[in-house]
matplotlib code that plots the C-alpha trace (Angstrom):
import matplotlib.pyplot as plt

x = [98.8, 97.6, 99.4, 97.8, 100.4, 103.3, 106.9, 107.8, 105.2, 104.6, 104.1, 101.8, 101.7, 98.8, 100.0, 98.6, 100.4, 99.2, 100.3, 103.9, 104.9, 108.0, 109.3, 110.8, 114.0, 115.5, 118.1, 121.7, 123.2, 120.8, 121.9, 123.8, 121.1, 123.5, 122.1, 123.3, 123.4, 121.6, 122.9, 120.6, 119.8, 117.5, 116.8, 114.4, 111.5, 109.2, 109.4, 107.9, 107.7, 104.6, 103.0, 102.3, 101.1, 98.2, 96.3, 95.7, 93.5, 90.7, 89.0, 89.9, 92.5, 95.3, 98.9, 100.9, 102.3, 98.9, 99.1, 95.8, 97.3, 98.6, 102.3, 104.1, 101.0, 101.2, 104.9, 104.2, 105.3, 109.0, 109.6, 112.3, 112.2, 114.5, 115.1, 117.0, 119.7, 118.4, 119.4, 117.9, 118.5, 121.2, 119.1, 115.5, 114.4, 115.1, 113.2, 115.8, 115.4, 111.6, 111.7, 113.5, 110.8, 108.0, 109.7, 110.3, 106.9, 104.7, 103.5, 101.7, 103.9, 103.8, 101.3, 103.9, 105.8, 103.2, 102.8, 106.5, 107.7, 109.8, 107.8, 109.2, 112.2, 115.0, 113.8, 110.4, 111.6, 114.0, 111.1, 109.0, 108.7, 110.4, 107.0, 105.8, 109.2, 108.9, 105.4, 106.6, 109.5, 107.3, 104.2, 105.7, 109.3, 108.6, 111.8, 112.6, 113.9, 112.6, 112.0, 110.8, 114.4, 116.0, 116.9, 116.0, 119.5, 119.6, 116.2, 117.0, 120.2, 118.4, 115.7, 118.3, 120.0, 116.6, 116.0, 119.5, 119.0, 115.6, 117.2, 118.8, 115.6, 113.6, 110.5, 107.3, 103.5, 103.5, 100.9, 101.7, 100.8, 103.1, 106.0, 105.2, 105.2, 108.6, 110.2, 109.0, 110.1, 113.5, 113.7, 113.1, 110.2, 109.1, 110.8, 108.7, 108.2, 110.6, 113.3, 113.0, 113.3, 116.3, 118.1, 117.4, 118.4, 121.8, 123.6, 123.4, 119.6, 119.7, 116.8, 118.0, 120.0, 123.2, 122.7, 120.4, 120.7, 118.7, 120.8, 119.0, 122.3, 122.3, 119.3, 117.5, 114.6, 113.3, 112.6, 111.5, 110.2, 106.7, 106.9, 110.0, 110.4, 113.3, 116.9, 118.8, 119.2, 122.3, 122.8, 123.1, 125.8, 124.9, 121.5, 123.0, 122.5, 125.2, 124.5, 125.3, 121.7, 121.0, 118.0, 116.3, 115.4, 114.4, 114.0, 110.8, 108.7, 108.6, 106.1, 106.8, 105.0, 102.9, 99.3, 99.1, 98.1, 99.0, 102.2, 102.1, 101.2, 99.9, 97.2, 93.6, 93.1, 90.3, 92.6, 90.2, 93.0, 94.3, 93.7, 93.7, 92.8, 96.1, 99.7, 102.6, 105.0, 108.3, 110.7, 110.2, 109.8, 111.5, 108.1, 107.3, 106.6, 106.6, 110.2, 109.6, 108.2, 111.2, 112.9, 109.7, 108.9, 112.4, 112.8, 113.5, 110.5, 108.0, 105.1, 103.0, 100.1, 98.3, 95.6, 97.4, 96.3, 97.4, 99.5, 101.6, 104.5, 106.7, 106.1, 108.5, 110.0, 113.0, 113.2, 114.6, 115.6, 116.0, 119.5, 119.7]
y = [65.7, 64.9, 63.5, 60.1, 59.5, 57.2, 58.2, 54.5, 54.0, 55.7, 59.5, 61.1, 64.8, 66.4, 69.3, 71.4, 69.3, 65.9, 63.5, 62.7, 59.7, 58.4, 56.4, 58.4, 57.7, 58.4, 61.2, 60.0, 61.6, 62.0, 63.9, 61.9, 60.3, 59.6, 59.4, 60.8, 58.8, 60.4, 58.8, 57.4, 59.6, 62.2, 65.7, 68.5, 68.8, 71.7, 75.0, 77.0, 80.2, 82.3, 84.8, 87.8, 90.1, 92.2, 91.3, 87.9, 89.4, 89.7, 86.6, 85.3, 88.0, 87.3, 87.9, 90.7, 88.4, 87.2, 83.6, 81.9, 79.9, 81.4, 81.4, 78.8, 77.4, 74.0, 73.7, 73.6, 72.1, 71.6, 68.0, 65.3, 62.6, 59.6, 58.2, 55.1, 55.7, 56.2, 57.4, 60.4, 61.7, 64.3, 66.2, 66.5, 64.0, 65.4, 65.4, 63.0, 60.5, 60.7, 60.2, 56.9, 55.8, 56.8, 54.9, 51.8, 51.6, 53.4, 55.7, 58.8, 61.8, 65.0, 67.5, 70.1, 67.9, 67.8, 71.6, 72.5, 69.8, 67.7, 64.7, 64.9, 62.7, 63.6, 61.0, 62.5, 66.0, 64.9, 63.2, 66.3, 68.3, 71.8, 73.4, 71.2, 71.6, 75.4, 75.1, 72.9, 75.2, 78.2, 76.7, 74.1, 75.2, 78.9, 79.4, 83.1, 83.2, 83.9, 80.2, 81.1, 81.7, 78.7, 75.5, 72.1, 71.4, 74.8, 74.3, 70.8, 72.1, 74.8, 72.4, 69.9, 72.7, 73.4, 69.7, 69.2, 72.0, 70.6, 67.2, 68.9, 70.6, 69.1, 67.2, 69.0, 68.8, 65.4, 64.2, 62.6, 59.1, 59.9, 60.7, 57.6, 55.4, 56.7, 56.1, 52.5, 51.9, 53.2, 50.8, 53.7, 55.5, 59.0, 60.4, 60.9, 64.5, 63.9, 62.4, 65.4, 67.9, 66.2, 66.1, 69.8, 70.9, 69.0, 67.8, 71.3, 71.5, 74.8, 77.2, 77.1, 74.4, 76.6, 78.1, 80.2, 83.5, 84.2, 84.8, 85.3, 84.9, 81.2, 80.4, 81.4, 83.5, 84.9, 83.6, 85.4, 82.2, 81.4, 78.0, 76.9, 79.0, 77.0, 76.1, 73.0, 70.8, 71.7, 75.0, 76.9, 75.2, 77.5, 75.8, 72.6, 71.1, 70.0, 66.4, 67.4, 67.4, 70.1, 72.4, 71.9, 75.6, 76.5, 75.4, 73.4, 72.3, 68.5, 65.8, 63.7, 60.6, 62.0, 63.2, 66.7, 66.6, 68.1, 67.2, 65.1, 67.3, 70.2, 72.3, 71.8, 73.1, 73.8, 73.4, 72.1, 70.5, 68.1, 64.4, 62.3, 65.1, 66.6, 65.5, 67.4, 69.2, 70.5, 73.2, 76.6, 77.2, 79.8, 81.3, 82.1, 85.7, 88.5, 89.3, 90.2, 86.7, 84.7, 84.4, 82.7, 80.3, 78.9, 77.8, 74.1, 73.8, 75.4, 73.1, 73.2, 71.0, 70.1, 67.7, 64.5, 64.9, 68.5, 69.3, 72.4, 73.9, 74.2, 71.0, 68.1, 65.5, 63.4, 59.8, 58.1, 54.6, 52.4, 51.3, 47.6]
z = [88.7, 92.3, 95.3, 94.6, 91.8, 92.7, 92.2, 91.7, 88.9, 85.6, 85.9, 83.3, 82.9, 81.1, 78.9, 76.2, 73.6, 75.0, 77.8, 78.6, 80.8, 82.4, 85.4, 88.2, 90.0, 93.4, 94.0, 93.4, 96.6, 99.5, 102.5, 105.2, 107.4, 110.3, 113.8, 117.1, 120.3, 123.2, 126.4, 129.1, 132.0, 133.6, 132.2, 133.1, 130.6, 130.2, 132.1, 134.9, 132.9, 133.2, 130.9, 133.2, 130.4, 131.5, 128.4, 129.8, 132.5, 130.0, 128.9, 125.4, 124.9, 122.4, 123.5, 121.9, 119.3, 118.0, 119.2, 120.0, 122.9, 126.1, 126.3, 128.4, 130.1, 128.4, 129.3, 133.1, 135.3, 134.7, 135.6, 135.6, 132.9, 132.9, 129.4, 128.3, 125.6, 122.1, 118.7, 116.8, 113.3, 113.1, 110.5, 109.5, 106.9, 103.4, 100.2, 98.7, 101.6, 101.5, 97.7, 98.2, 100.5, 98.1, 95.2, 97.3, 99.1, 96.5, 99.2, 98.1, 97.4, 99.6, 98.5, 97.5, 95.0, 92.2, 92.5, 92.3, 89.9, 92.4, 91.3, 87.8, 87.1, 84.8, 82.4, 82.2, 81.8, 79.0, 77.2, 76.9, 73.7, 73.9, 74.1, 77.0, 78.8, 78.6, 80.1, 83.0, 83.6, 83.9, 85.6, 87.9, 88.6, 88.4, 86.4, 86.4, 82.9, 79.4, 78.5, 75.0, 74.0, 75.8, 74.1, 75.6, 77.0, 78.6, 80.2, 81.4, 83.0, 84.9, 86.1, 87.3, 89.3, 91.0, 91.7, 93.1, 95.6, 96.6, 97.5, 100.5, 101.8, 104.6, 103.3, 104.2, 103.5, 105.1, 107.6, 110.9, 109.4, 106.5, 108.9, 111.0, 107.9, 106.7, 110.0, 110.2, 106.6, 107.6, 110.6, 113.0, 114.7, 115.4, 118.6, 121.7, 122.8, 125.7, 123.4, 121.1, 123.9, 125.5, 122.2, 121.7, 125.2, 125.1, 128.2, 129.8, 129.5, 127.6, 126.8, 123.1, 121.5, 121.7, 125.2, 127.4, 125.5, 122.4, 119.3, 116.0, 114.1, 115.0, 112.8, 109.6, 111.0, 107.7, 104.2, 101.1, 99.4, 100.5, 98.8, 100.7, 103.9, 105.1, 104.4, 103.4, 106.4, 108.5, 106.8, 110.1, 112.3, 115.2, 115.4, 116.9, 120.3, 122.6, 121.5, 117.8, 116.5, 113.9, 113.2, 116.6, 117.0, 113.5, 109.9, 110.0, 113.0, 113.4, 114.1, 117.2, 118.5, 121.3, 121.4, 122.7, 126.4, 129.8, 131.5, 134.7, 137.6, 135.5, 137.0, 135.9, 132.4, 130.0, 127.0, 124.3, 122.3, 125.0, 124.6, 121.5, 119.1, 118.0, 117.7, 119.1, 116.8, 118.1, 117.1, 115.5, 111.8, 109.6, 108.7, 112.4, 111.5, 114.1, 114.8, 118.5, 119.1, 117.8, 121.2, 122.4, 119.5, 119.1, 122.7, 123.3, 125.7, 123.2, 122.4, 119.3, 118.1, 114.9, 113.7, 112.5, 108.9, 108.7, 105.6, 106.0, 104.0, 107.1, 109.0, 108.6, 110.9, 111.9, 113.3, 116.4, 117.2, 120.3, 121.3, 121.5]

ax = plt.figure().add_subplot(projection="3d")
ax.plot(x, y, z, "-o")
ax.set_aspect("equal")
plt.show()
């Protein structure tokens, strides 16, 4: 199965015993998609931090954490931005919410779903022969059990548990156009980079959503699952901004509306990614890696960038909306 199949149409699964087809359905209980009001007003965006590591004195040197980009340079200068009031999603968009969009609009499914079995409806799974169900449980769902000794009801129950847990996870392996399409379908839009940062900093303009001091206990900084290196949305209440927006420091990094470019008043730069080449992504991801670098990558001012059609396991999004 490829990501060109539609969740709202007939799914066909090629198995050793033949082809099984069924219509998919949306999740019964998607996560609350409530939005948070961010009041109008001015805030300070970016930072004036400088990377003074001696390694930067040599041309093309990497920093001690192995990043390709120089630290902080694209965050300068710190500058005032005045925004009108707007709404932003309290949580990152979940698999369950995105699934409703796919079914309603017949949009292509995220690249991860056909690989991990999330595309398969309960109806489809129940229609499979026991042999084919065991194959799916092992190959797609990676069920860590001896499926050869399990009955069909037992297998279905275990797969339903896995699917139910996945409903609450942030959707990933979506491109920038995918995220943009979802937000418009939902009557919203992607937040601007400034809107995202203001929501993350909170009324006090903090370095991290919770304050100015790094605290790794506030977020999920490590994951043992390479196929899902993140948590269900809202799992870490410490990772909440003063405006009440969750998962702004960690979980998955998020697409925003802007092209990646220099801030107004920034010094001359030879950054080859500036312009209309890559989109900004904001927020750290649980799979950030090197422990010593975490206090850097989870900052509210940290900028990242990707090609718009990038499809990564730890990139998701949330939406925003104008206040009328």
